[in-house]
Backbone bond lengths (Angstrom), bond angles and torsions (degrees), N, CA, C in turn:
res aa  C-N    CA-C-N  psi(-1)  N-CA   C-N-CA  omega(-1)  CA-C   N-CA-C  phi
1 M - - - 1.442 - - 1.522 109.36 -
2 T 1.289 116.07 146.97 1.453 119.86 -175.17 1.521 113.11 -65.97
3 A 1.342 118.53 -32.11 1.462 119.77 179.32 1.526 110.76 -61.75
4 L 1.323 117.54 -37.97 1.462 120.59 179.44 1.526 110.06 -67.58
5 L 1.322 117.38 -40.52 1.462 120.68 176.93 1.521 110.44 -65.64
6 T 1.322 117.78 -42.32 1.459 121.95 178.57 1.522 110.56 -62.63
7 L 1.310 117.25 -35.78 1.459 122.14 -179.15 1.521 111.40 -56.79
8 R 1.312 116.94 -33.21 1.464 121.40 179.29 1.530 112.05 -69.05
9 E 1.329 117.36 -18.97 1.467 121.71 -175.07 1.529 113.63 -102.87
10 L 1.319 118.40 -10.64 1.459 121.84 -175.08 1.514 112.84 -79.54
11 S 1.319 115.10 159.32 1.464 122.83 172.42 1.521 108.12 -105.69
12 P 1.329 117.98 154.42 1.461 119.50 177.55 1.528 111.49 -52.14
13 G 1.327 114.84 134.76 1.462 121.43 -178.13 1.516 113.84 96.79
14 D 1.341 117.52 -18.77 1.462 120.68 178.80 1.524 110.68 -71.91
15 V 1.332 115.95 144.92 1.461 121.94 178.04 1.527 109.26 -81.25
16 L 1.316 116.16 127.80 1.464 122.50 177.09 1.525 110.70 -90.23
17 I 1.329 116.52 -48.67 1.457 121.72 -175.95 1.522 108.01 -142.60
18 E 1.327 116.81 143.44 1.455 119.73 169.23 1.520 109.59 -153.17
19 A 1.324 114.41 151.73 1.460 120.66 -179.07 1.518 108.60 -160.22
20 T 1.319 115.22 151.44 1.458 121.09 174.52 1.519 107.74 -111.07
21 T 1.325 115.60 130.35 1.462 120.96 -179.43 1.524 109.45 -89.79
22 P 1.320 117.56 159.35 1.473 119.18 171.96 1.526 109.61 -62.59
23 A 1.323 116.33 163.07 1.465 121.07 178.06 1.527 109.86 -56.82
24 V 1.313 115.81 141.75 1.465 121.52 178.76 1.528 107.85 -75.56
25 S 1.305 116.36 119.11 1.467 121.63 -177.59 1.530 111.44 -94.13
26 R 1.310 115.69 164.39 1.462 121.16 174.76 1.528 110.29 -62.11
27 E 1.319 115.56 -36.16 1.468 120.17 178.72 1.528 110.66 -63.56
28 S 1.334 116.53 -39.52 1.473 120.35 176.79 1.511 110.95 -62.75
29 L 1.338 116.34 -40.82 1.470 119.95 178.78 1.526 110.93 -65.08
30 Q 1.320 116.87 -40.91 1.465 119.96 179.09 1.527 110.51 -64.61
31 A 1.331 116.76 -42.85 1.470 120.16 178.65 1.522 110.59 -63.99
32 Y 1.347 116.63 -41.83 1.463 120.01 179.40 1.532 110.16 -64.49
33 A 1.330 116.94 -42.54 1.468 120.52 179.52 1.520 110.59 -60.00
34 L 1.312 116.78 -42.62 1.465 121.08 179.54 1.530 110.72 -64.92
35 A 1.336 116.56 -45.57 1.468 120.70 -177.70 1.528 112.24 -68.85
36 S 1.334 116.81 -37.29 1.465 120.36 -174.52 1.526 113.28 -90.59
37 G 1.329 116.53 -18.36 1.457 119.49 -175.31 1.520 112.70 81.91
38 D 1.327 118.23 5.82 1.464 122.20 179.64 1.523 108.93 -97.36
39 S 1.321 116.29 91.41 1.463 121.14 -177.99 1.530 111.62 -103.42
40 N 1.318 117.04 31.85 1.456 122.07 176.97 1.528 108.17 -54.35
41 P 1.344 118.62 126.60 1.463 120.45 -176.99 1.527 114.02 -62.79
42 L 1.310 117.99 -16.99 1.465 121.23 176.10 1.531 110.81 -59.66
43 H 1.332 116.06 -26.70 1.463 121.73 -179.03 1.528 113.09 -96.72
44 L 1.326 117.37 -11.07 1.464 119.93 -171.15 1.528 115.23 -127.60
45 D 1.311 118.17 -24.63 1.465 122.12 -172.99 1.537 110.23 -114.85
46 P 1.344 117.42 106.31 1.473 120.08 -177.27 1.529 113.54 -57.06
47 E 1.318 117.85 -38.95 1.463 120.44 -179.52 1.536 110.58 -65.57
48 F 1.318 116.84 -43.67 1.465 120.91 177.35 1.532 109.90 -60.32
49 A 1.348 116.80 -43.85 1.464 120.96 -179.43 1.533 110.63 -62.62
50 R 1.342 117.52 -40.89 1.465 120.53 178.15 1.533 110.86 -64.11
51 E 1.322 116.72 -41.76 1.465 120.11 178.27 1.532 111.18 -63.77
52 A 1.337 116.43 -26.36 1.469 120.82 178.26 1.531 111.90 -85.30
53 G 1.353 117.25 -1.50 1.460 119.89 176.09 1.524 115.58 102.97
54 F 1.323 117.98 7.25 1.460 121.55 179.05 1.522 109.80 -103.36
55 D 1.325 116.99 158.39 1.467 121.28 177.80 1.521 111.80 -72.10
56 D 1.315 115.88 -28.99 1.464 121.93 -176.37 1.523 107.01 -161.28
57 V 1.332 116.17 -176.02 1.468 119.37 176.46 1.527 109.41 -62.04
58 I 1.315 115.59 157.03 1.464 120.71 177.83 1.527 109.12 -119.00
59 V 1.311 114.59 156.10 1.462 121.89 -178.00 1.527 109.84 -76.47
60 H 1.324 116.68 140.71 1.465 122.05 174.79 1.540 108.77 -56.04
61 G 1.320 117.14 135.99 1.466 119.99 175.76 1.521 111.75 -57.91
62 M 1.327 116.07 -40.91 1.467 120.12 -179.81 1.530 112.07 -67.20
63 F 1.332 118.14 -23.60 1.465 121.33 174.68 1.530 108.57 -63.39
64 G 1.338 116.23 -43.89 1.467 120.34 176.94 1.518 112.14 -62.52
65 M 1.323 116.06 -42.77 1.467 119.66 177.45 1.523 110.08 -62.19
66 A 1.322 116.74 -39.16 1.465 120.63 178.80 1.518 111.16 -62.33
67 R 1.331 117.90 -36.25 1.475 120.21 177.73 1.524 110.11 -63.07
68 L 1.334 117.29 -40.28 1.465 119.89 176.67 1.524 110.72 -64.92
69 G 1.333 116.79 -39.97 1.460 120.70 177.40 1.516 111.59 -62.16
70 C 1.327 116.71 -39.78 1.471 120.38 177.62 1.522 110.54 -63.80
71 L 1.332 117.13 -40.87 1.467 120.69 178.06 1.525 110.29 -56.07
72 L 1.329 116.36 -45.79 1.465 120.61 179.36 1.528 111.42 -66.62
73 G 1.329 115.80 -49.07 1.459 120.80 -175.61 1.516 114.19 -65.34
74 E 1.327 117.08 -27.02 1.461 120.74 179.40 1.521 112.48 -80.99
75 Q 1.337 117.44 -20.52 1.462 120.53 -173.92 1.529 114.72 -115.27
76 L 1.301 117.27 -14.35 1.470 121.70 -178.15 1.516 109.11 -125.44
77 P 1.330 117.61 151.27 1.465 118.60 173.55 1.535 108.53 -60.72
78 V 1.313 116.95 126.45 1.462 120.94 -176.05 1.525 110.80 -55.51
79 E 1.332 116.93 -37.38 1.469 119.70 -178.82 1.530 113.10 -67.88
80 S 1.334 118.09 -12.54 1.466 120.59 177.85 1.533 112.11 -84.87
81 I 1.333 117.84 -14.29 1.462 121.65 -177.85 1.525 108.89 -85.35
82 R 1.326 116.56 112.20 1.461 121.59 -175.19 1.514 114.11 -106.91
83 G 1.316 117.47 -12.16 1.448 120.71 177.90 1.513 109.09 -159.18
84 F 1.329 116.18 146.94 1.460 120.92 -178.56 1.517 107.25 -157.49
85 S 1.321 117.22 122.75 1.457 120.95 178.82 1.527 109.18 -141.56
86 A 1.328 116.18 160.66 1.459 120.13 -179.74 1.519 110.71 -151.05
87 R 1.331 114.66 154.47 1.462 123.59 173.57 1.520 107.36 -124.99
88 F 1.301 116.31 141.03 1.450 121.28 -179.50 1.523 108.52 -92.41
89 A 1.327 116.62 122.31 1.461 121.87 -173.86 1.521 113.93 -108.51
90 A 1.339 118.01 -22.01 1.464 121.05 -178.93 1.523 109.34 -155.04
91 I 1.320 115.50 157.42 1.458 122.28 176.30 1.530 109.16 -68.86
92 I 1.330 116.26 141.06 1.459 121.76 175.28 1.533 106.96 -105.54
93 P 1.337 117.64 110.36 1.463 119.26 178.03 1.532 111.14 -72.31
94 V 1.320 117.12 149.57 1.463 121.47 175.13 1.534 108.29 -65.33
95 G 1.327 115.90 151.06 1.458 120.77 176.17 1.514 114.89 84.41
96 R 1.315 118.15 9.16 1.469 121.23 -179.95 1.515 110.08 -108.38
97 A 1.320 115.81 140.90 1.463 121.14 170.36 1.528 107.38 -72.44
98 L 1.312 116.75 154.53 1.462 121.73 -178.84 1.515 109.11 -122.46
99 H 1.325 116.33 133.01 1.461 120.79 178.38 1.526 108.02 -104.08
100 C 1.315 116.49 120.98 1.467 122.44 -178.31 1.520 109.27 -110.66
101 R 1.318 115.80 140.97 1.460 117.98 173.11 1.517 111.20 -151.49
102 A 1.324 113.38 152.33 1.464 122.45 178.12 1.520 107.46 -124.82
103 M 1.339 116.28 127.32 1.461 122.49 -179.20 1.519 109.62 -121.40
104 L 1.308 115.98 146.31 1.460 119.41 176.27 1.521 109.56 -68.76
105 E 1.314 115.46 124.42 1.463 121.10 175.61 1.524 110.05 -95.88
106 S 1.340 116.12 -48.53 1.458 120.81 178.57 1.522 109.24 -157.83
107 R 1.319 115.93 163.23 1.464 120.29 -178.78 1.524 108.93 -154.37
108 N 1.333 114.85 145.11 1.460 120.57 169.10 1.529 106.56 -129.82
109 A 1.294 118.82 -168.40 1.469 121.20 -176.08 1.530 112.97 -65.18
110 E 1.332 117.47 -28.76 1.466 120.86 -174.92 1.527 114.68 -100.25
111 S 1.337 117.85 -31.25 1.461 118.96 -171.95 1.524 111.51 -149.82
112 A 1.322 113.64 169.30 1.459 121.13 176.60 1.524 108.28 -134.64
113 T 1.319 115.56 148.92 1.455 121.74 173.15 1.517 107.36 -109.83
114 L 1.322 115.59 128.43 1.458 121.62 178.83 1.521 109.86 -105.87
115 A 1.317 116.79 140.51 1.453 122.65 169.88 1.525 106.22 -94.02
116 L 1.320 116.65 131.67 1.461 122.19 -176.56 1.525 109.86 -114.98
117 E 1.334 115.95 143.21 1.458 120.94 175.97 1.521 110.06 -140.96
118 L 1.314 115.36 139.23 1.456 122.97 170.85 1.524 105.68 -119.36
119 S 1.333 116.32 117.11 1.464 121.26 -174.97 1.515 111.55 -114.61
120 L 1.325 114.69 153.94 1.456 123.19 175.11 1.527 108.93 -87.86
121 P 1.329 118.37 165.51 1.460 120.33 -179.53 1.531 114.66 -56.60
122 D 1.337 117.83 -27.19 1.469 120.33 179.47 1.531 112.38 -83.13
123 G 1.337 117.46 2.12 1.460 121.58 177.42 1.516 114.85 95.68
124 R 1.334 118.09 -12.10 1.472 119.52 178.67 1.522 110.19 -66.21
125 V 1.332 116.15 136.40 1.456 120.76 176.59 1.522 108.26 -84.41
126 A 1.333 116.27 121.28 1.458 121.42 -178.74 1.525 111.96 -93.74
127 T 1.323 116.85 -31.08 1.466 121.53 -179.11 1.526 108.57 -139.11
128 R 1.321 116.30 132.89 1.471 122.68 175.10 1.522 107.50 -119.79
129 G 1.307 115.86 144.98 1.449 117.86 179.18 1.508 112.47 -157.40
130 T 1.318 114.34 -177.97 1.459 122.10 175.08 1.515 109.04 -139.13
131 A 1.311 114.95 155.74 1.463 121.13 174.66 1.524 107.47 -140.64
132 T 1.309 115.53 143.13 1.458 122.10 174.39 1.515 107.84 -105.91
133 I 1.312 116.35 127.50 1.459 122.89 -176.72 1.530 109.06 -120.63
134 V 1.342 116.77 127.72 1.457 121.41 175.98 1.527 107.76 -84.63
135 L 1.315 117.26 127.31 1.459 121.61 -173.79 1.525 114.18 -79.56
136 G 1.302 118.86 -23.96 1.455 120.84 -176.23 1.510 114.85 -85.49
137 V 1.353 118.13 8.91 1.465 121.55 -176.14 1.520 109.45 -108.24
138 G 1.296 116.97 130.22 1.459 121.61 173.26 1.503 115.37 68.17
139 G 1.276 120.12 10.30 1.444 119.40 -178.87 1.471 109.75 -159.96
């Protein structure tokens, strides 16, 4: 895949991949809740979310992490991904598009570490993560 080849040419801090997803819909949250088994009403019931202090339901943190995973899996050979982790830094409101990007953090002859970010339209980073990519696989 070209992203893996490009990874060999980047300098730390350079963006490898980025994409903006469509706005997260209520239907997406319901489908995610069903698939994941996480039916917390904070993600599904607007009245419950308002009583908890939010304007509306909020997106599952793991939904955001999954978007970052999709970014990697769509652009890199899946077998090259050896590690993937994330931390949730901000609430993701429903109805917002999400901007995902992966930047080269470091690289040696065998592998690279990517810094991952999922941002909201206002620029706030909602999810930060890292991924370890083996360079000798699929490219």
